[in-house]
C-alpha positions in Angstrom: 3.0 23.1 -6.1 1.8 19.5 -7.8 1.9 16.8 -5.3 0.7 13.3 -5.9 0.2 10.5 -3.6 0.8 6.9 -4.6 -1.6 4.3 -3.4 -2.3 0.5 -3.6 -4.0 -0.3 -0.3 -6.4 1.1 2.1 -5.3 4.7 1.4 -7.4 4.3 -1.7 -10.9 3.5 -0.5 -10.1 5.2 3.3 -7.9 8.2 2.4 -8.6 9.6 6.2 -7.2 13.1 7.0 -5.5 13.2 3.2 -6.8 16.1 1.4 -7.1 14.7 -1.9 -7.6 17.1 -5.0 -9.7 14.7 -7.0 -10.7 10.8 -6.9 -8.1 8.2 -7.1 -6.7 7.5 -10.8 -5.5 4.4 -12.6 -1.9 4.9 -13.9 0.9 4.8 -11.1 3.6 3.1 -11.3 4.0 -0.3 -11.4 5.6 -1.6 -8.1 6.7 -4.8 -6.0 3.8 -5.2 -4.0 2.4 -8.1 -1.9 0.4 -9.2 1.1 3.5 -9.2 3.3 2.6 -6.7 6.4 0.5 -7.9 9.7 -1.2 -4.5 11.1 -1.8 -3.6 14.6 -5.1 -5.2 14.2 -4.2 -8.2 12.8 -5.0 -7.6 9.1 -2.7 -8.7 6.2 -1.5 -5.7 4.0 -0.3 -4.7 1.1 3.5 -3.3 1.1 6.4 -2.6 -1.2 8.3 -6.0 -1.0 11.6 -6.7 -2.7 11.2 -9.2 -5.7 7.2 -9.2 -5.6 6.1 -9.2 -9.2 5.0 -5.6 -10.3 1.3 -4.4 -9.9 -0.4 -1.5 -11.0 -1.0 1.4 -8.6 -3.1 4.4 -8.3 -2.5 8.0 -7.6 -4.3 11.0 -6.7 -3.3 14.8 -6.4 -3.1 15.9 -3.1 -4.0 19.9 -1.7 -1.1 20.9 0.3 1.1 23.9 -0.1 4.4 22.1 0.3 5.6 18.1 0.0 6.7 18.3 3.3 3.1 18.9 4.5 2.0 16.1 2.1 4.3 13.7 3.6 3.5 14.4 7.1 -0.4 14.2 6.4 0.3 10.8 4.9 2.6 10.1 8.1 -0.7 10.9 10.2 -3.0 8.7 8.2 -1.0 5.7 8.3 -0.1 6.3 12.3 3.9 6.1 11.4 6.6 8.6 11.6 7.7 10.5 8.3 10.6 8.3 8.0 8.1 5.8 6.8 6.8 7.9 4.2 8.5 8.3 0.6 9.0 11.5 -0.7 10.4 12.2 -4.0 12.4 14.5 -5.0 14.4 14.1 -1.6 16.3 11.5 0.3 15.4 7.9 -0.2 13.2 6.9 2.9 14.7 4.2 5.1 12.8 1.3 3.5 13.6 2.3 -0.2 12.2 -0.5 -2.3 10.1 1.1 -5.4 11.5 4.6 -4.7 13.7 4.6 -8.1 10.6 3.7 -10.0 8.3 6.5 -8.1 11.1 9.0 -8.7 11.2 8.3 -12.7 7.0 7.9 -12.5 7.0 11.4 -10.8 9.4 13.2 -13.2 7.6 11.8 -16.4 4.0 12.9 -15.3 5.1 16.4 -14.4 4.4 16.2 -10.9 6.6 18.3 -8.4 6.5 15.8 -5.5 5.2 12.6 -5.0 4.5 10.9 -1.4 3.9 7.2 -0.8 4.1 4.9 2.1 7.3 3.0 2.8 6.3 0.8 5.4 8.6 -2.6 5.6 7.0 -6.2 5.7 6.3 -7.3 9.1 4.9 -10.8 9.4 3.7 -12.2 13.0 5.2 -9.4 14.7 8.9 -9.5 13.1 9.8 -6.3 11.5 11.5 -6.8 8.0 10.5 -10.6 7.9 7.7 -11.6 5.0 5.4 -14.4 4.5 7.7 -17.3 3.5 5.2 -18.5 1.0 1.6 -19.0 0.1 1.1 -21.5 2.4 2.6 -19.0 5.3 -0.2 -16.6 4.4 -3.3 -18.9 4.2 -1.9 -20.5 7.7 -1.8 -17.3 9.1 -5.7 -16.2 7.7 -6.9 -19.5 9.1 -5.7 -19.0 12.6 -7.3 -15.4 13.0 -10.3 -15.0 15.3 -13.8 -14.2 13.8 -13.5 -10.5 13.9 -9.9 -10.2 13.0 -10.8 -12.5 10.0 -13.6 -10.1 9.0 -11.1 -7.1 9.0 -8.7 -9.1 6.8 -11.8 -10.1 4.1 -12.7 -6.5 4.2 -9.0 -5.4 3.4 -8.6 -7.8 0.7 -11.7 -7.2 -1.0 -11.4 -3.4 -1.0 -7.8 -3.5 -2.2 -7.9 -2.1 -5.7 -9.1 -4.7 -8.3 -5.9 -4.6 -10.4 -3.5 -5.0 -7.5 -3.8 -8.7 -8.6 -0.8 -10.4 -6.6 0.3 -14.1 -6.6 -1.0 -14.2 -2.7 -4.1 -12.4 -3.3 -5.5 -14.9 -6.1 -4.7 -17.3 -3.4 -6.5 -16.0 -0.7 -9.4 -15.5 -3.2 -9.6 -19.2 -4.0 -9.1 -20.6 -0.5 -11.5 -18.0 1.1 -13.7 -16.7 -1.6 -13.1 -12.9 -1.2 -13.7 -11.6 -4.2 -12.9 -7.6 -4.9 -15.9 -5.8 -3.5 -18.6 -5.2 -6.3 -17.7 -8.3 -8.1 -20.3 -11.1 -7.8 
């Protein structure tokens, strides 16, 4: 079975327990993604967000016998339940933003199955809430303690360079956090 994982954030540079059959590649579907979720450790992370501009994503082939095994592995990597992991073909996840585009991409590229992280936005501890605007994002980051700010910087800097979102542009301008490897 040929199974792909779509990625746009830390799963690309820290796949953890995922059994990748090769390197991450450009050419995943363009999806509405933005820095709209605060993680448990305070970082502001990339998630699918209704109405956000479309940005390119990456993909990797996974080494699992079944799509359900790949879905469970991604859930383990994300520290979430399988209900927060999209699986195509299959029922749409609870948070289905981007699911149709991912399914079309999977069908067009010849994969038998595709998995992706389908976590909702969560801002300042409120599930389903996204930052109101770029000022909300910058204020949040300015309020972080030094250690949390360092984790936030790492996440923004290591996010795939092609994931150019409006909030990322503002963060780079405000804090000087350029993509890793650039000078």
